[in-house]
C-alpha positions in Angstrom: -84.6 47.6 33.9 -83.2 44.2 35.2 -80.7 43.8 38.0 -80.9 40.2 38.6 -77.6 38.6 37.0 -79.1 35.6 35.6 -82.1 37.6 34.2 -79.7 40.1 32.8 -77.2 37.5 31.2 -80.3 35.8 29.4 -81.6 39.1 28.2 -78.3 40.1 26.8 -78.0 36.6 25.3 -81.4 37.2 23.2 -80.3 40.6 22.2 -77.1 39.2 20.9 -78.8 36.6 19.0 -80.7 39.1 17.2 -77.2 40.7 16.0 -77.9 43.9 18.0 -74.7 46.0 19.0 -74.0 46.2 22.8 -72.4 49.2 24.2 -71.3 49.2 28.0 -70.4 52.4 30.2 -69.0 52.0 33.7 -68.4 54.5 36.6 -69.5 55.6 40.1 -72.3 58.0 38.8 -72.6 59.6 42.4 -74.2 62.9 41.4 -76.0 62.8 38.0 -75.1 65.8 35.8 -75.5 67.0 32.1 -72.3 65.7 31.4 -73.3 62.1 32.3 -76.8 62.7 30.1 -74.8 63.8 27.3 -72.2 60.7 27.7 -75.1 58.3 27.8 -76.7 59.6 24.6 -73.6 59.5 22.4 -72.8 56.1 23.8 -76.4 54.8 22.9 -75.7 56.2 19.5 -72.8 53.9 19.0 -75.2 50.8 18.8 -78.3 49.4 19.7 -78.5 48.3 23.5 -76.8 50.6 26.4 -75.4 48.8 29.6 -74.4 51.0 32.2 -72.1 49.2 34.8 -72.1 50.7 38.4 -69.2 50.7 40.9 -70.8 49.5 44.3 -70.1 51.6 47.7 -67.4 49.5 48.9 -65.1 49.8 45.7 -65.8 53.7 45.1 -62.3 55.2 45.7 -62.9 58.8 45.2 -62.0 60.2 48.7 -63.5 60.6 52.1 -67.1 60.6 52.5 -67.6 59.2 49.0 -70.3 58.1 47.6 -72.7 60.5 48.9 -75.6 58.3 47.2 -75.6 54.5 48.0 -75.5 51.9 45.4 -78.9 51.2 45.4 -79.9 55.2 44.9 -77.4 55.5 42.0 -78.7 52.6 40.4 -82.4 53.6 40.9 -81.7 57.2 39.1 -79.9 55.4 36.1 -82.7 53.1 35.6 -85.0 55.8 35.0 -82.9 57.4 32.2 -84.8 56.3 29.0 -81.5 55.9 27.0 -80.2 53.1 29.2 -81.4 49.7 28.7 -79.8 47.8 31.4 -78.1 48.8 34.7 -75.7 46.2 36.6 -73.5 46.5 39.5 -69.8 45.8 39.5 -68.6 44.6 42.9 -64.8 45.2 41.9 -62.3 47.9 41.5 -62.4 47.7 38.0 -64.9 46.9 35.2 -63.0 43.7 34.2 -65.4 41.2 35.4 -68.4 42.9 33.8 -66.6 43.5 30.6 -65.6 39.7 30.6 -69.3 38.5 31.3 -71.1 40.9 28.9 -68.6 40.9 26.0 -69.7 44.3 24.7 -69.2 45.2 21.2 -68.2 48.6 22.3 -66.8 49.9 25.6 -67.3 53.6 25.9 -65.7 56.5 28.1 -66.0 60.0 28.6 -63.5 62.7 27.2 -61.5 62.7 30.4 -60.2 59.2 29.2 -58.9 60.5 25.8 -55.4 61.2 27.3 -55.7 58.3 29.9 -55.8 55.5 27.8 -52.0 54.6 28.1 -51.7 56.0 31.7 -54.7 54.8 33.8 -53.8 51.6 35.5 -57.5 50.3 35.8 -58.2 51.4 32.3 -55.5 49.3 30.8 -56.6 46.2 32.6 -60.2 46.9 31.3 -59.2 47.3 27.8 -57.0 44.0 27.9 -60.1 42.0 28.6 -62.0 44.1 26.1 -59.3 43.2 23.6 -59.6 39.3 24.4 -63.4 39.6 24.0 -62.8 41.3 20.5 -64.6 44.5 21.8 -63.8 48.1 20.4 -62.9 51.2 22.9 -64.3 54.6 21.9 -64.2 57.8 23.7 -67.0 60.5 23.3 -66.8 64.2 23.3 -68.9 66.6 25.4 -68.7 69.2 27.7 -66.8 68.1 30.8 -68.2 68.3 34.2 -67.1 66.7 37.4 -69.2 65.2 40.1 -66.3 65.9 42.7 -66.1 69.4 41.6 -70.1 69.9 42.1 -69.9 68.3 45.4 -66.7 70.1 46.8 -67.9 73.5 45.7 -70.8 73.2 47.7 -69.3 71.0 50.6 -72.3 68.8 50.2 -70.4 65.8 51.5 -69.2 67.4 54.5 -72.3 69.6 55.5 -74.6 66.6 54.7 -72.7 64.7 57.4 -72.9 66.6 61.0 -70.3 64.6 62.6 -67.3 65.4 64.4 -65.1 64.1 61.5 -66.6 66.4 58.9 -66.4 69.4 61.4 -62.7 68.7 61.8 -62.3 68.5 58.1 -63.9 71.9 57.5 -61.8 73.2 60.5 -58.5 72.1 58.7 -59.6 73.3 55.3 -59.9 76.8 56.7 -56.6 76.5 58.7 -54.3 75.2 55.8 -54.4 76.1 52.3 -53.3 74.3 49.5 -49.6 75.4 49.3 -49.3 74.0 52.9 -50.7 70.5 51.6 -48.6 70.5 48.6 -45.6 71.6 50.4 -46.3 68.6 53.2 -46.3 66.2 50.1 -42.8 67.4 49.1 -41.6 66.8 52.4 -42.7 63.2 52.6 -41.0 62.7 49.2 -37.9 63.9 50.4 -37.8 61.7 53.5 -35.6 58.6 53.9 -36.5 55.7 56.3 -35.3 52.6 57.7 -37.8 50.0 59.2 -37.1 47.2 61.2 -39.2 44.9 63.6 -40.9 41.4 63.3 -42.3 40.5 59.8 -45.5 38.4 60.3 -47.6 36.8 57.4 -51.4 37.0 57.9 -53.5 34.2 56.7 -57.1 34.4 56.6 -59.1 31.0 56.1 -62.7 31.5 55.2 -64.9 28.7 56.3 -68.6 27.9 55.6 -70.7 26.5 58.5 -72.1 23.4 58.0 -74.1 23.1 61.2 -73.7 21.3 64.4 -71.8 18.0 64.8 -74.3 15.0 64.6 -72.1 13.1 67.3 -70.3 16.0 69.4 -71.1 19.3 70.9 -69.5 21.5 68.3 -69.9 23.4 65.1 -68.7 21.8 61.8 -67.2 24.1 59.1 -66.1 23.5 55.6 -63.0 25.5 54.1 -64.1 27.7 51.4 -60.9 29.8 50.2 -57.5 31.3 51.8 -55.7 34.5 51.6 -52.3 35.5 52.5 -50.7 38.9 53.4 -47.7 40.6 54.5 -48.2 42.2 58.0 -46.1 43.4 60.7 -43.0 45.3 59.8 -43.3 44.4 56.4 -46.7 46.2 55.9 -45.0 49.2 57.4 -42.1 49.0 54.9 -44.4 48.7 52.1 -46.5 51.7 53.0 -43.3 53.7 53.7 -41.7 52.7 50.5 -44.2 54.5 48.4 -43.7 57.8 50.4 -40.1 58.1 51.0 -37.4 58.8 48.5 -35.8 55.5 49.8 -36.7 53.0 52.2 -34.7 50.3 53.6 -35.8 47.5 55.4 -34.2 44.6 57.5 -36.2 41.5 58.7 -36.0 37.9 59.8 -37.3 34.8 58.5 -37.3 31.5 60.2 -35.2 28.5 58.9 -38.3 26.3 58.7 -41.1 27.2 56.3 -39.4 30.6 55.6 -42.0 31.8 53.1 -39.2 33.6 51.3 -40.5 33.6 47.9 -43.8 34.8 48.8 -42.5 37.7 51.0 -40.2 38.8 48.0 -43.0 38.8 45.5 -45.1 40.7 48.0 -42.7 43.4 49.1 -42.6 46.6 47.3 -40.0 46.8 44.4 -38.9 50.2 45.6 -37.9 48.5 49.1 -34.1 48.1 49.7 -34.0 45.0 51.9 -32.0 42.6 53.7 -33.2 39.4 55.4 -31.4 37.1 57.9 -32.3 33.5 58.9 -33.1 32.5 62.2 -31.9 29.1 62.9 -34.5 26.8 64.5 -37.3 29.1 64.1 -40.0 29.8 61.8 -41.3 32.7 60.0 -44.0 34.2 62.1 -47.6 33.5 60.8 -51.0 34.3 62.4 -54.0 32.4 61.0 -57.3 33.7 61.4 -60.5 31.4 60.7 -63.2 33.8 59.5 -67.0 33.2 58.5 -67.2 33.5 54.6 -70.6 34.9 54.7 -69.7 37.8 57.1 -66.2 37.9 57.4 -66.4 37.6 61.0 -63.2 36.3 62.7 -64.1 33.2 64.6 -60.4 31.8 65.8 -57.1 32.8 65.5 -54.2 30.3 65.8 -50.7 31.9 66.0 -47.3 30.2 64.9 -45.0 32.5 66.8 -42.1 31.6 68.8 -40.0 33.8 71.5 -36.3 32.9 70.3 -33.8 35.9 70.5 -31.5 36.1 67.7 -28.2 34.0 68.3 -25.0 35.7 68.4 -23.8 35.2 64.9 -27.1 36.4 63.4 -27.3 39.4 66.0 -24.0 40.5 64.8 -25.1 40.4 61.3 -28.1 42.4 62.2 -26.4 45.1 64.1 -24.0 45.8 61.3 -26.9 46.5 58.9 -28.5 48.4 61.7 -25.5 50.7 62.3 -25.3 51.3 58.4 -28.8 52.2 57.6 -29.3 54.2 60.9 -26.5 56.7 60.2 -28.0 57.3 56.5 -31.8 58.1 57.2 -34.0 60.6 58.4 -36.5 58.5 60.1 -35.9 55.1 62.0 -39.2 53.2 62.4 -39.4 50.5 64.8 -42.3 47.8 65.1 -41.7 45.9 68.4 -44.0 42.9 69.0 -41.4 41.4 71.4 -41.2 38.4 69.6 -37.3 38.2 70.0 -36.2 40.1 67.0 -35.3 43.1 69.1 -32.7 42.0 71.5 -30.8 43.9 74.2 -28.1 44.8 72.0 -30.3 45.7 69.3 -32.3 48.3 71.4 -29.2 49.7 72.8 -27.7 50.4 69.4 -30.9 51.9 68.5 -31.2 54.3 71.0 -27.9 55.9 70.0 -30.1 57.5 67.3 -32.9 58.0 69.7 -33.7 61.7 68.2 -35.1 60.2 65.0 -36.3 56.9 66.4 -40.0 56.3 66.1 -41.5 53.2 68.0 -44.5 51.4 68.1 -44.5 49.2 71.2 -47.3 46.7 71.0 -49.1 44.5 73.8 -50.2 41.1 72.3 -51.0 37.6 74.0 -47.4 36.8 73.7 -45.6 39.7 76.0 -48.7 40.5 78.2 -46.7 39.3 81.3 -43.3 41.2 80.4 -45.1 44.4 78.4 -43.2 47.7 79.5 -43.6 51.4 78.6 -40.2 52.2 79.9 -38.3 50.1 77.4 -37.8 52.9 75.1 -36.7 56.0 76.9 -35.7 59.7 75.5 -36.7 58.9 71.9 -38.5 61.0 69.6 -42.0 59.2 69.4 -43.8 56.5 71.1 -47.1 55.2 69.4 -49.4 53.2 71.5 -53.0 52.7 71.9 -55.1 53.7 75.0 -55.3 50.1 76.3 -51.4 49.5 76.0 -50.9 52.8 77.8 -53.4 52.1 80.7 -52.0 48.7 81.0 -48.3 49.8 81.2 -49.3 52.5 83.7 -51.4 50.1 85.7 -54.1 53.0 85.8 -57.5 52.7 84.5 -59.3 55.8 86.0 -57.2 58.8 85.4 -58.1 60.9 82.4 -56.2 60.0 79.3 -54.4 63.5 78.9 -53.1 63.6 82.5 -51.8 60.0 82.3 -50.1 60.9 78.9 -48.4 63.9 80.4 -47.1 61.9 83.3 -45.5 59.2 81.0 -43.8 61.9 78.9 -42.4 63.4 82.0 -41.2 59.9 83.1 -39.5 58.9 79.8 -38.9 62.2 78.1 -40.7 61.6 74.7 -40.8 64.5 72.2 -44.1 63.1 71.1 -46.4 60.6 72.4 -49.3 59.3 70.2 -52.2 57.6 71.8 -54.9 55.9 69.5 -58.2 55.0 70.7 -59.8 53.2 67.6 -63.1 54.8 66.5 -62.6 57.4 69.0 -59.9 59.1 67.3 -56.3 59.7 68.1 -54.0 62.1 70.3 -50.7 63.6 69.9 -49.3 64.8 73.3 -46.2 67.0 73.9 -45.1 68.7 77.0 -46.6 71.8 76.3 -49.4 70.8 74.0 -51.7 68.4 72.6 -53.6 67.5 69.4 -56.8 65.4 68.6 -58.3 64.0 65.4 -61.3 61.9 65.4 -61.5 58.6 63.4 -63.0 58.6 60.1 -64.6 55.1 60.0 -67.1 54.1 62.7 -67.9 50.5 61.6 -64.6 49.1 60.3 -64.4 46.1 58.0 -61.1 44.8 59.3 -59.1 46.5 61.9 -55.8 44.1 61.4 -53.0 46.5 60.2 -54.8 49.7 60.7 -52.7 50.5 63.7 -49.5 50.0 61.6 -50.9 52.1 58.8 -51.4 54.9 61.2 -47.9 54.5 62.7 -46.1 54.4 59.4 -47.9 57.8 58.2 -47.6 59.4 61.4 -43.8 58.9 61.8 -43.0 60.0 58.5 -44.8 63.3 59.0 -43.6 63.9 62.3 -39.8 63.4 60.9 -40.6 65.6 57.9 -41.8 68.3 60.3 -45.2 68.5 59.1 -47.9 70.5 61.4 -49.0 68.3 64.2 -52.8 68.7 63.2 -51.8 67.5 60.0 -49.9 64.5 61.1 -52.6 63.1 62.9 -55.2 63.7 60.2 -52.8 62.3 57.4 -52.5 59.2 59.7 -56.1 59.0 60.4 -56.6 58.8 56.3 -54.2 55.9 56.3 -56.0 54.1 59.0 -59.4 54.7 57.7 -58.5 53.3 54.2 -56.8 50.0 56.0 -59.9 49.6 58.0 -62.2 49.7 55.0 -60.5 46.7 53.2 -60.3 43.2 54.5 -56.6 42.1 54.7 -53.5 43.9 53.6 -53.4 42.7 50.0 -54.2 46.2 49.0 -52.1 48.6 51.3 -52.5 52.1 51.8 -49.8 54.2 49.5 -49.0 57.5 48.3 -51.1 57.8 45.1 -54.2 57.0 47.4 -53.1 59.4 49.7 -52.6 62.2 47.3 -56.1 61.4 45.8 -57.7 61.7 49.3 -55.6 65.2 49.9 -56.8 66.4 46.3 -60.5 65.6 47.0 -60.5 67.1 50.4 -58.0 70.4 49.9 -58.2 71.3 46.2 
């Protein structure tokens, strides 16, 4: 077997010159079973050479704790099956690139895909590339077996991981049956929401290190590539729009370099949004420079001003706020203290305090004026532990006592405290709940708090069990920290797939 890409291309080129027919299969192949063996046998019978493309760990989307076996282990198993001629990696969410590179005569799938041809989004993308390269799509028939069912029936994924999160999932499985989970999904779908707060455009500039300057004591970099994402309230709005039956959103852009065309392109088509233009201001942007080899952040440069809305724009903003606030179940505010939430905006929002969910963030711009007392008597406040301790000016008192003290002081129905890789807490006057974190070594934490807050707010507003609220929000955060940037944001379909895996 050959795994080196250049050697593989050379070998395939030789095969094709001999007019041999190449068949390609693609998948995760986490736990090999008899269905896979029959699949490979039938695929090989369609041609002369069988190439199996394997999705690498990072792009496996089968639910929490998957894959069980690493890319290396899965490839090693496949390499030892006699009917397979070549095994290659797929470092993408689909097999498009491998199909384009290989140009197989036949792309083969199992019986599960007989009815999925016109429904599966990824398959449609793959078949488009296949058609461009004049390949043929064939599905084979054999007795269906599922790696997911084999794994879940034995709890192999959870039992093999003797950690806090695995034990927590097993506890939730025993506590909440399938009908409770399905009912929770229906509640979320019937919710309506209104999102507001500062929109931020995140830019990731990837750099290659050239080395030390020959004349000055500094490192020299070369630009490699650049990616741009929607962050801040726009990320929250995008996520919520895939869950709620209707999602309304208002935001501001700057008069200068407003990026409105990019914003419109990236906002979910289900969103009902209105935007206002702040005079003498810019659309907020955060540029982060990353080492392109390890994706480590080197430097951040923020283009953010602190100007408040002028009286004319504020009046328009308030009119839209009052209109939407009366019509929805949930008002979700992301307050970065960058000038959009004026005193009048806050005053009007507090008229709807029972359905107001606030994420009040501490950042480099508002560190001198940050206050936990800005929003009192609201339904829910969500902050991280550092924000809580900074606002309370207390770094020693146990978290639970500090949280209860703040609840009594400001009369919140719910107080959510996030602790990154140490999990999250939901505190009430008479009770508290905990959920451990799913990912201990995140790829990128940007946006994870917003994703967590979005789902936690919708769940609490939908009267879902508190234990499940934290758990569902944790799933959202775990997906976000496992992806670099927010181009692919957490959504209802990803959420549903996770729940089906864990609870069915």
